[in-house]
C-alpha positions as CSV (number, residue, x, y, z in Angstrom):
1,X,4.0,-69.4,-10.7
2,X,2.9,-66.5,-8.6
3,X,-1.0,-65.9,-8.6
4,X,-2.4,-63.5,-11.1
5,X,-3.4,-60.4,-9.8
6,X,-7.3,-59.3,-11.5
7,X,-9.0,-56.0,-11.7
8,X,-11.3,-55.6,-8.8
9,X,-15.2,-56.9,-9.7
10,X,-16.9,-54.2,-11.4
11,X,-14.3,-52.0,-12.2
12,X,-13.0,-52.8,-16.0
13,X,-10.3,-52.3,-18.0
14,X,-10.7,-50.8,-21.3
15,X,-8.5,-52.8,-24.0
16,X,-6.9,-51.3,-27.3
17,X,-9.7,-52.7,-29.4
18,X,-12.4,-51.0,-27.2
19,X,-10.8,-48.0,-27.2
20,X,-11.8,-46.6,-30.7
21,X,-15.1,-46.4,-30.1
22,X,-14.7,-44.4,-26.5
23,X,-12.5,-41.6,-28.3
24,X,-15.4,-41.3,-30.6
25,X,-17.9,-40.9,-28.3
26,X,-15.7,-38.8,-26.1
27,X,-15.4,-36.5,-29.7
28,X,-18.6,-36.4,-30.3
29,X,-19.3,-34.9,-27.1
30,X,-16.6,-32.7,-26.8
31,X,-17.7,-31.3,-30.3
32,X,-21.5,-30.8,-29.1
33,X,-20.6,-29.4,-25.9
34,X,-18.2,-26.7,-27.2
35,X,-21.2,-25.6,-30.0
36,X,-23.1,-24.5,-27.2
37,X,-20.2,-22.5,-25.7
38,X,-19.9,-24.9,-22.6
39,X,-16.2,-24.7,-20.7
40,X,-14.5,-28.0,-19.4
41,X,-13.9,-28.4,-15.8
42,X,-11.6,-31.0,-14.1
43,X,-12.7,-32.2,-10.3
44,X,-10.9,-34.5,-8.4
45,X,-12.0,-38.2,-7.9
46,X,-11.5,-38.3,-4.4
47,X,-13.6,-35.2,-2.2
48,X,-14.8,-34.9,1.7
49,X,-17.5,-37.9,2.5
50,X,-19.5,-34.4,4.1
51,X,-19.9,-33.3,0.7
52,X,-22.2,-35.9,-0.4
53,X,-24.0,-36.2,2.7
54,X,-24.7,-32.7,2.4
55,X,-26.1,-32.9,-0.8
56,X,-27.1,-36.4,-2.1
57,X,-29.3,-36.6,1.0
58,X,-28.1,-39.4,4.1
59,X,-31.1,-41.6,3.4
60,X,-30.4,-42.2,-0.5
61,X,-29.4,-45.2,-1.7
62,X,-26.2,-43.8,-2.7
63,X,-25.2,-42.7,0.6
64,X,-26.7,-45.3,2.8
65,X,-25.3,-48.5,0.8
66,X,-23.1,-47.7,-2.5
67,X,-20.2,-45.2,-1.5
68,X,-16.4,-46.3,-1.7
69,X,-15.5,-44.1,2.0
70,X,-12.8,-44.8,3.9
71,X,-10.8,-42.8,6.6
72,X,-7.1,-41.4,5.7
73,X,-3.9,-41.5,7.3
74,X,-5.1,-38.2,9.4
75,X,-8.4,-40.0,10.2
76,X,-10.4,-37.7,7.8
77,X,-13.1,-38.9,6.0
78,X,-13.1,-38.9,2.5
79,X,-15.5,-41.0,-0.6
80,X,-14.3,-41.7,-4.0
81,X,-17.0,-39.6,-5.9
82,X,-20.7,-41.6,-6.5
83,X,-21.5,-38.4,-8.9
84,X,-20.4,-35.3,-10.1
85,X,-22.6,-32.5,-9.7
86,X,-21.7,-31.9,-5.9
87,X,-18.5,-31.6,-6.8
88,X,-18.8,-29.4,-9.2
89,X,-20.9,-27.2,-7.0
90,X,-18.2,-27.8,-4.5
91,X,-15.1,-26.6,-7.1
92,X,-17.4,-23.2,-8.2
93,X,-18.1,-21.9,-4.5
94,X,-14.9,-22.9,-3.5
95,X,-13.3,-20.6,-6.4
96,X,-15.7,-18.1,-6.7
97,X,-17.0,-19.0,-10.0
98,X,-20.7,-19.0,-9.2
99,X,-22.3,-16.1,-7.4
100,X,-24.2,-13.2,-9.7
101,X,-22.4,-14.8,-12.8
102,X,-23.7,-17.5,-15.3
103,X,-21.6,-20.2,-16.2
104,X,-21.8,-23.5,-18.4
105,X,-19.7,-25.9,-17.3
106,X,-19.2,-30.0,-18.4
107,X,-16.8,-32.3,-17.2
108,X,-15.9,-36.1,-18.1
109,X,-14.7,-38.8,-15.9
110,X,-15.1,-42.0,-13.5
111,X,-17.6,-42.1,-10.7
112,X,-17.7,-45.1,-8.1
113,X,-20.7,-46.8,-6.3
114,X,-20.5,-50.0,-4.9
115,X,-23.2,-51.8,-6.7
116,X,-24.4,-55.3,-7.9
117,X,-22.2,-55.5,-11.3
118,X,-24.3,-56.7,-14.2
119,X,-24.5,-55.3,-17.4
120,X,-24.6,-51.7,-17.9
121,X,-24.0,-51.0,-14.3
122,X,-20.6,-50.9,-12.8
123,X,-18.6,-49.9,-9.6
124,X,-16.2,-47.8,-11.4
125,X,-18.2,-46.2,-14.3
126,X,-17.8,-43.5,-16.9
127,X,-20.2,-40.1,-16.5
128,X,-20.6,-37.0,-18.8
129,X,-22.0,-34.5,-16.9
130,X,-23.7,-30.4,-17.7
131,X,-23.9,-28.2,-15.5
132,X,-25.3,-24.7,-15.4
133,X,-25.3,-21.9,-13.0
134,X,-26.8,-18.6,-12.2
135,X,-30.0,-19.1,-14.7
136,X,-33.3,-19.2,-13.4
137,X,-35.4,-19.5,-16.5
138,X,-36.9,-22.3,-18.3
139,X,-35.0,-21.8,-21.3
140,X,-31.7,-22.9,-19.4
141,X,-33.6,-26.2,-18.6
142,X,-34.6,-26.7,-22.6
143,X,-31.4,-26.1,-23.8
144,X,-29.6,-28.5,-21.8
145,X,-31.9,-31.1,-23.0
146,X,-31.9,-30.3,-26.5
147,X,-27.8,-30.1,-26.1
148,X,-28.1,-33.8,-24.9
149,X,-31.1,-34.9,-27.8
150,X,-28.9,-33.1,-30.2
151,X,-25.7,-35.6,-29.0
152,X,-28.1,-39.2,-29.8
153,X,-28.5,-37.2,-33.6
154,X,-24.6,-37.1,-33.9
155,X,-24.4,-40.5,-32.6
156,X,-27.3,-42.3,-34.6
157,X,-29.7,-43.0,-31.7
158,X,-32.3,-40.8,-31.5
159,X,-35.0,-43.2,-33.1
160,X,-33.9,-45.8,-30.3
161,X,-34.3,-43.0,-27.2
162,X,-37.6,-41.4,-25.5
163,X,-37.2,-38.6,-23.3
164,X,-39.8,-38.1,-20.0
165,X,-40.4,-35.5,-18.3
166,X,-41.7,-34.3,-15.0
167,X,-41.6,-31.5,-12.2
168,X,-41.1,-32.0,-8.8
169,X,-42.4,-28.1,-8.2
170,X,-40.8,-26.3,-5.6
171,X,-39.7,-27.3,-1.8
172,X,-43.0,-25.7,-0.5
173,X,-45.1,-27.6,-3.0
174,X,-42.9,-30.7,-2.8
175,X,-43.5,-31.0,1.5
176,X,-47.1,-30.1,0.6
177,X,-47.9,-33.0,-1.3
178,X,-45.7,-35.4,0.9
179,X,-47.8,-35.2,3.4
180,X,-50.4,-36.2,1.1
181,X,-48.3,-38.9,-0.2
182,X,-47.6,-40.6,3.2
183,X,-51.2,-40.2,4.4
184,X,-52.0,-42.2,1.2
185,X,-49.1,-44.6,1.7
186,X,-50.0,-45.4,5.3
187,X,-53.4,-45.9,4.7
188,X,-52.3,-49.0,2.2
189,X,-49.0,-50.1,4.4
190,X,-50.7,-53.5,3.7
191,X,-49.9,-53.3,0.1
192,X,-46.1,-52.1,0.2
193,X,-43.0,-54.2,-0.2
194,X,-40.5,-53.9,2.6
195,X,-38.5,-51.6,1.2
196,X,-41.4,-48.9,0.0
197,X,-42.0,-48.8,3.7
198,X,-38.7,-47.7,4.8
199,X,-38.6,-45.1,2.0
200,X,-42.6,-43.8,3.3
201,X,-41.1,-42.9,6.2
202,X,-37.4,-41.6,5.2
203,X,-37.8,-40.3,1.5
204,X,-41.1,-41.0,0.7
205,X,-41.1,-39.5,-3.0
206,X,-38.7,-42.4,-3.8
207,X,-41.5,-44.8,-3.5
208,X,-42.9,-43.0,-6.8
209,X,-39.6,-44.8,-8.5
210,X,-40.4,-48.3,-6.6
211,X,-39.8,-51.2,-9.7
212,X,-42.4,-53.3,-7.5
213,X,-45.3,-54.1,-9.9
214,X,-47.7,-54.3,-7.1
215,X,-46.7,-51.0,-5.3
216,X,-47.3,-49.1,-9.5
217,X,-50.3,-50.8,-9.4
218,X,-51.3,-48.7,-6.3
219,X,-49.7,-45.8,-6.8
220,X,-52.3,-45.1,-10.0
221,X,-54.9,-43.9,-7.2
222,X,-52.3,-41.8,-5.2
223,X,-52.2,-38.2,-5.1
224,X,-50.3,-36.2,-8.0
225,X,-47.7,-33.8,-7.3
226,X,-48.9,-31.3,-10.3
227,X,-51.9,-30.6,-8.3
228,X,-49.6,-29.2,-5.5
229,X,-48.3,-26.6,-8.0
230,X,-48.7,-22.9,-7.9
231,X,-48.9,-20.8,-10.7
232,X,-44.9,-20.0,-11.0
233,X,-44.2,-23.5,-10.8
234,X,-46.8,-24.5,-13.6
235,X,-45.5,-21.7,-16.0
236,X,-42.4,-22.9,-15.7
237,X,-42.8,-26.4,-16.1
238,X,-45.3,-25.1,-19.9
239,X,-42.3,-22.7,-21.1
240,X,-39.9,-25.9,-20.8
241,X,-42.4,-27.9,-22.8
242,X,-43.1,-25.0,-25.6
243,X,-39.3,-24.6,-25.8
244,X,-39.3,-28.3,-26.5
245,X,-42.1,-28.2,-29.2
246,X,-40.7,-25.8,-30.8
247,X,-37.1,-27.5,-31.4
248,X,-39.4,-30.6,-32.4
249,X,-37.9,-32.6,-29.7
250,X,-40.6,-35.2,-28.8
251,X,-41.2,-36.1,-24.8
252,X,-43.7,-37.9,-22.5
253,X,-44.7,-36.4,-19.1
254,X,-43.7,-39.2,-16.7
255,X,-45.0,-38.0,-13.0
256,X,-43.1,-41.1,-11.6
257,X,-39.9,-39.6,-12.4
258,X,-38.6,-37.8,-8.9
259,X,-34.6,-38.8,-9.5
260,X,-32.4,-40.6,-6.8
261,X,-30.7,-37.4,-5.3
262,X,-32.3,-34.9,-2.8
263,X,-31.3,-31.6,-4.4
264,X,-33.5,-31.6,-7.4
265,X,-36.6,-28.8,-7.8
266,X,-38.5,-28.0,-10.8
267,X,-37.6,-29.5,-14.2
268,X,-36.3,-33.1,-14.1
269,X,-36.2,-35.3,-17.0
270,X,-34.7,-38.8,-18.4
271,X,-33.8,-39.9,-21.7
272,X,-34.5,-43.7,-21.6
273,X,-34.4,-47.1,-23.9
274,X,-35.8,-50.0,-24.5
275,X,-32.8,-51.7,-26.0
276,X,-31.2,-52.3,-22.7
277,X,-33.4,-54.2,-21.2
278,X,-33.6,-53.4,-17.3
279,X,-30.7,-50.5,-17.4
280,X,-32.5,-48.3,-19.6
281,X,-31.6,-44.9,-18.3
282,X,-28.8,-43.3,-20.4
283,X,-28.7,-39.7,-19.1
284,X,-31.0,-38.3,-16.6
285,X,-30.4,-34.4,-14.3
286,X,-33.1,-31.5,-13.6
287,X,-32.7,-28.4,-11.9
288,X,-31.4,-28.0,-8.6
289,X,-31.6,-24.3,-7.6
290,X,-30.6,-24.9,-3.5
291,X,-27.6,-26.8,-3.7
292,X,-25.2,-24.3,-3.9
293,X,-26.6,-22.4,-1.1
294,X,-26.7,-25.8,0.8
295,X,-22.9,-26.4,0.1
296,X,-22.3,-22.7,1.6
297,X,-22.4,-20.9,-1.6
298,X,-24.7,-18.0,-2.4
299,X,-28.3,-18.8,-3.8
300,X,-27.9,-20.0,-7.1
301,X,-30.1,-21.2,-9.6
302,X,-28.5,-24.4,-11.7
303,X,-29.9,-27.1,-14.0
304,X,-27.9,-30.1,-15.7
305,X,-27.7,-33.6,-16.0
306,X,-25.5,-36.7,-16.2
307,X,-24.8,-39.3,-19.1
308,X,-23.5,-42.7,-18.4
309,X,-20.6,-43.7,-20.9
310,X,-20.8,-47.5,-20.6
311,X,-24.5,-47.5,-21.3
312,X,-24.5,-45.5,-24.5
313,X,-21.6,-47.5,-25.7
314,X,-23.4,-50.9,-24.9
315,X,-26.5,-49.1,-26.8
316,X,-24.1,-48.4,-30.2
317,X,-23.0,-52.2,-29.7
318,X,-26.5,-53.7,-29.1
319,X,-27.8,-51.8,-32.0
320,X,-24.8,-52.4,-34.3
321,X,-23.9,-49.2,-34.9
322,X,-20.0,-49.3,-34.1
323,X,-19.1,-51.2,-37.4
324,X,-17.2,-48.0,-38.8
325,X,-15.5,-47.0,-35.8
326,X,-11.9,-48.5,-36.3
327,X,-8.7,-47.4,-34.6
328,X,-6.6,-48.7,-37.5
329,X,-3.1,-46.9,-38.6
330,X,-3.4,-45.4,-41.9
331,X,0.5,-46.0,-43.4
332,X,2.8,-48.9,-42.4
333,X,6.4,-48.6,-43.3
334,X,8.4,-51.7,-44.4
335,X,12.2,-52.0,-44.2
336,X,13.7,-54.8,-46.8
337,X,17.7,-55.3,-46.9
338,X,21.0,-53.2,-45.3
339,X,20.9,-50.3,-44.2
340,X,17.3,-49.2,-44.8
341,X,16.7,-48.6,-41.1
342,X,18.0,-45.3,-40.6
343,X,16.7,-44.2,-44.1
344,X,13.1,-45.8,-42.8
345,X,13.0,-44.0,-39.7
346,X,13.9,-40.6,-41.2
347,X,11.1,-41.0,-43.9
348,X,8.4,-41.8,-40.5
349,X,9.2,-38.5,-39.2
350,X,8.8,-37.0,-42.5
351,X,5.4,-38.2,-42.8
352,X,4.5,-37.3,-39.4
353,X,5.9,-33.8,-39.4
354,X,4.2,-33.0,-43.2
355,X,1.1,-34.8,-42.8
356,X,0.1,-35.1,-38.7
357,X,-3.4,-35.8,-39.7
358,X,-2.8,-39.8,-40.7
359,X,-1.3,-42.4,-38.2
360,X,1.7,-43.6,-39.0
361,X,3.4,-47.0,-37.6
362,X,7.0,-47.6,-38.7
363,X,8.0,-51.3,-38.5
364,X,10.2,-52.5,-35.8
365,X,11.5,-55.4,-34.4
366,X,13.2,-56.4,-37.8
367,X,11.9,-59.5,-39.8
368,X,11.9,-60.8,-43.5
369,X,9.3,-58.5,-46.0
370,X,6.6,-61.3,-45.8
371,X,6.4,-60.9,-41.9
372,X,6.4,-57.5,-42.3
373,X,3.8,-57.4,-44.9
374,X,1.6,-59.6,-42.6
375,X,2.4,-56.9,-39.7
376,X,1.0,-54.0,-42.4
377,X,-2.0,-56.1,-43.0
378,X,-2.9,-57.0,-39.4
379,X,-2.6,-52.8,-38.4
380,X,-5.4,-52.5,-40.6
381,X,-2.9,-49.6,-42.3
382,X,-4.8,-48.3,-46.3
383,X,-1.0,-48.1,-47.2
384,X,2.5,-49.4,-46.9
385,X,5.8,-47.4,-47.4
386,X,8.5,-49.8,-48.8
387,X,11.7,-48.8,-48.5
388,X,14.0,-51.5,-50.0
389,X,17.9,-51.7,-51.2
390,X,17.1,-49.9,-54.7
391,X,15.0,-47.3,-53.1
392,X,17.3,-46.3,-50.9
393,X,20.4,-46.2,-53.4
394,X,17.6,-43.9,-55.6
395,X,16.4,-41.7,-53.0
396,X,12.6,-43.0,-53.4
397,X,9.9,-45.2,-51.6
398,X,7.5,-47.5,-53.1
399,X,4.0,-47.0,-52.1
400,X,1.5,-50.4,-52.0
401,X,-2.2,-49.8,-52.1
402,X,-3.3,-52.3,-49.0
403,X,-7.0,-51.7,-49.0
404,X,-7.8,-50.9,-52.8
405,X,-7.0,-51.6,-56.3
406,X,-4.4,-48.4,-57.1
407,X,-1.6,-49.1,-59.0
408,X,1.9,-49.5,-56.9
409,X,4.0,-46.5,-57.4
410,X,7.5,-45.9,-56.6
411,X,8.1,-41.7,-55.8
412,X,11.1,-39.4,-54.5
413,X,11.0,-39.4,-51.1
414,X,11.1,-35.2,-51.7
415,X,7.2,-35.9,-53.4
416,X,6.0,-38.3,-51.2
417,X,4.2,-35.9,-48.7
418,X,2.5,-34.9,-52.3
419,X,1.4,-38.0,-53.6
420,X,0.3,-39.9,-50.0
421,X,-2.8,-37.5,-49.6
422,X,-4.0,-38.9,-53.2
423,X,-4.5,-41.7,-51.4
424,X,-6.9,-40.8,-48.8
425,X,-8.9,-38.6,-50.5
């Protein structure tokens, strides 16, 4: 027997029993982003490696350790996209969508990072991203946050997530702060773990995001970035908070949020939950005003976020909020007796033509009445349509309620599409 071929570790199949939850989540996302006037953009999965090195930063964990990078047959270095923002900016620059324009865009799809697979963290994972361009004012920062908050409400998880908010200031303010932070860290180098010592020299702000409890205790006495804000940055951040306050969105200020990507400035945020253990961030983003120019376009302000769909679905499962999500069919047709097969096909297609909102499964593969009824029950259908020899002769169909107590009735085929909707009112 040939050896079974299995999926690559950390890259998972989504089985038919699991897809209804994904479909519901994706549908709610589409409804929510559409209600804010956002347009969908679709980018390729593979991009030039140089794109991510320039945007994310060469001394980030993603570029140093996690990217799936390979040379194609022409010798070009290509990478499976580890995130969507850089691809969206590349597409916007390439097609002239960004300069001197206002854009609100969103995307959905798989991303790839070579991480240690664990619950809530996979090597192929799926994200929804929101990217806005051409608006420098704090109202758009607040809008993308409010959009995400609206989605949590639609999913029924708003009481289980917390918004954490911070500002990284301007590049100049951040550079001035970095000098003081490095001085502080060097003075306490003996209290740093090896990872923090490395980051101190390559990307010192990432030390603020350390998971080491000893380092976090040390940072209580470190200089604060907010002390280096000028009036413009302070006013921008205060206005973001004012918009959130006016909308009734609760948040906490967390000055340790720095994000893992180099392109952020000013507003950054994370939605976190205690329901998923160590994988507590389900959505994160912020402002990245320099990235468009960094990737070859004209200077354009921008702000956005990305949310991980696997973590949101895991959260829904953990909170047992998936119970009403089913992929069941609505109607299952059953054929009994000679010469009923052609008539059954015609009835099934009639229902699909006239009642396209109902899910109709037509029995195929023969079998006696008992076997077909088992299939109907297993399908989860609410109603069975039965065509036997007597129905065939009379031009009728028998409707059997499989989920409730409605009386079985036989109706003319001509009136079937008027009667069936009453079972789903």
